[in-house]
C-alpha positions as CSV (number, residue, x, y, z in Angstrom):
1,M,111.0,84.0,112.4
2,P,114.3,85.7,112.9
3,P,114.0,89.1,111.0
4,L,117.5,88.7,109.5
5,G,117.3,84.9,109.0
6,L,117.7,83.4,105.5
7,T,115.7,80.2,106.4
8,Y,112.2,81.5,105.7
9,G,112.5,83.6,102.6
10,G,115.6,85.6,103.1
11,E,116.7,88.8,104.8
12,L,114.1,91.5,105.3
13,P,114.9,94.7,103.4
14,R,116.2,97.6,105.6
15,A,113.0,99.6,105.0
16,D,110.9,96.7,106.3
17,L,113.1,96.4,109.4
18,L,112.8,100.1,110.1
19,A,109.1,100.0,109.7
20,I,108.8,97.1,112.1
21,V,111.0,99.0,114.7
22,A,109.0,102.2,114.3
23,F,105.7,100.4,114.6
24,M,106.8,98.5,117.7
25,R,108.3,101.5,119.4
26,Y,105.5,104.0,118.8
27,T,102.3,102.1,118.6
28,W,102.5,99.3,121.2
29,D,103.0,101.3,124.4
30,D,103.3,105.0,125.1
31,R,104.9,104.3,128.5
32,V,108.2,103.0,127.0
33,E,111.2,105.1,127.8
34,L,112.9,106.0,124.5
35,P,116.5,107.2,124.0
36,P,116.8,110.9,123.3
37,D,117.8,110.4,119.7
38,A,114.7,108.3,119.0
39,L,112.5,110.8,120.8
40,A,113.9,113.6,118.6
41,A,113.4,111.6,115.4
42,F,109.7,111.0,116.0
43,N,108.9,114.2,117.9
44,I,105.6,115.8,117.0
45,P,106.0,119.6,117.5
46,P,103.0,121.1,119.3
47,L,101.0,123.7,117.4
48,A,101.6,127.1,119.0
49,E,98.8,129.6,119.4
50,G,98.1,131.2,116.0
51,E,100.7,129.0,114.3
52,I,99.9,127.7,110.8
53,P,101.0,124.1,110.6
54,S,103.1,123.0,107.6
55,Y,103.9,119.7,106.0
56,S,107.6,119.9,106.7
57,V,107.3,120.9,110.4
58,H,104.1,119.2,111.6
59,I,102.5,116.8,109.2
60,E,105.6,114.9,108.1
61,P,106.5,113.9,111.7
62,L,102.9,112.8,112.2
63,V,103.0,110.7,109.1
64,R,106.4,109.1,110.1
65,R,105.0,108.2,113.5
66,S,101.5,107.1,112.7
67,C,101.1,106.3,109.0
68,I,104.2,105.3,107.0
69,S,104.5,101.8,108.5
70,C,101.3,100.9,106.5
71,H,101.0,103.6,103.8
72,R,103.9,102.6,101.6
73,P,104.3,100.3,98.5
74,G,103.8,96.6,99.2
75,K,101.3,97.0,101.9
76,Q,97.5,96.6,101.8
77,N,96.4,100.2,101.8
78,N,94.2,100.9,98.8
79,N,97.4,102.1,97.0
80,Y,97.5,105.2,99.3
81,W,101.1,106.0,100.0
82,M,102.3,108.7,102.4
83,R,106.1,108.8,101.9
84,D,106.0,112.5,100.8
85,L,103.5,115.3,100.3
86,D,103.0,114.5,96.6
87,E,102.0,110.9,97.5
88,I,99.6,112.1,100.2
89,L,97.9,114.3,97.6
90,T,97.9,112.1,94.5
91,T,98.0,108.4,95.3
92,G,95.3,106.0,96.3
93,D,92.3,104.2,94.9
94,H,90.0,106.9,96.3
95,T,92.0,110.1,95.3
96,P,91.8,112.8,96.4
97,N,92.0,111.7,100.0
98,V,92.7,115.1,101.4
99,I,91.6,118.4,99.9
100,A,92.8,121.9,101.0
101,G,90.0,123.6,103.0
102,D,87.8,120.5,103.2
103,L,87.4,118.8,106.6
104,G,85.0,116.3,105.0
105,S,87.7,114.7,102.9
106,N,88.5,111.0,103.2
107,L,91.6,111.3,105.4
108,I,90.1,113.7,107.9
109,R,86.9,111.6,108.2
110,M,89.0,108.4,108.8
111,L,91.1,110.2,111.4
112,H,87.8,110.8,113.2
113,R,87.3,107.0,113.1
114,E,84.6,106.9,110.4
115,E,84.0,103.8,108.2
116,I,83.7,105.1,104.7
117,E,84.1,103.6,101.2
118,A,87.8,104.8,101.1
119,G,88.6,102.8,104.3
120,G,88.1,102.5,108.0
121,P,89.4,104.3,111.0
122,M,93.0,105.5,110.7
123,P,95.2,104.5,112.2
124,P,93.5,101.2,112.6
125,T,95.0,100.2,115.9
126,R,94.1,103.2,118.0
127,E,93.0,106.8,117.8
128,L,95.4,109.6,117.2
129,K,95.7,112.1,120.1
130,P,93.1,114.9,119.7
131,E,95.9,117.5,119.4
132,W,97.4,115.6,116.4
133,I,94.0,115.5,114.7
134,A,93.7,119.3,115.4
135,I,97.1,119.8,113.6
136,W,95.8,117.8,110.6
137,E,92.6,119.9,110.5
138,A,94.4,123.2,110.9
139,W,96.8,122.2,108.1
140,V,94.0,121.4,105.8
141,L,92.1,124.6,106.6
142,A,95.3,126.7,106.0
143,G,95.6,125.4,102.5
144,M,98.0,122.6,103.3
145,P,101.3,124.6,103.1
146,E,104.4,122.6,102.5
147,L,106.8,124.9,104.3
148,P,106.3,127.1,107.4
149,V,104.6,130.4,106.7
150,T,104.1,133.6,108.7
151,P,100.6,134.8,108.7
152,T,100.0,138.3,107.2
153,P,97.8,140.5,109.4
154,G,94.3,140.6,107.9
155,A,94.9,137.9,105.3
156,S,93.6,134.3,105.3
157,P,96.2,131.7,106.2
158,A,96.1,130.2,102.8
159,A,96.6,133.6,101.1
160,S,99.7,134.3,103.1
161,S,101.4,131.1,102.0
162,P,103.3,131.1,98.7
163,T,103.9,127.4,99.1
164,S,100.4,126.3,99.9
165,V,98.9,123.6,97.8
166,P,96.0,125.0,95.8
167,A,92.6,123.6,96.6
168,P,91.3,121.5,93.7
169,A,88.0,122.3,92.1
170,S,85.1,120.7,94.1
171,A,83.4,117.8,92.5
172,T,80.2,118.8,94.3
173,P,78.4,121.7,92.7
174,T,77.4,124.5,95.0
175,P,73.8,125.7,94.9
């Protein structure tokens, strides 16, 4: 099936072509030598000591590299889309999938390869690198800030962030 051929259903939309290219480049083999511009486009910045991860700097590149090829409209994904922060927080058949401060939320559990009602291990083809899971966890524990923040001495990471996403009320009563 030629991806641009009209014989079998017409031309693939540009978004589908880009998703196929991203999937092939970044999931099939880590040994591939990529051009510098491609490396920069999908670079996952490491988390520095004491740094608070943010959506715009750390999570968005992780999502682009490991999640967006499946978690977009038109794919079988329990209606969980990850094209932006709002979709990560509000879409899906099992919402909420990620909750500020809760490492037991659906997304974190699936990153740890658990089979739960909301779905199976994510990503399904292979495990994320442990340092990438650590970035997700640190982001959740920090209150899921959208933009980079500078920690205030003596304050909790979530308290120092004016752009952090507030943690929703827990559905589980505390004793």
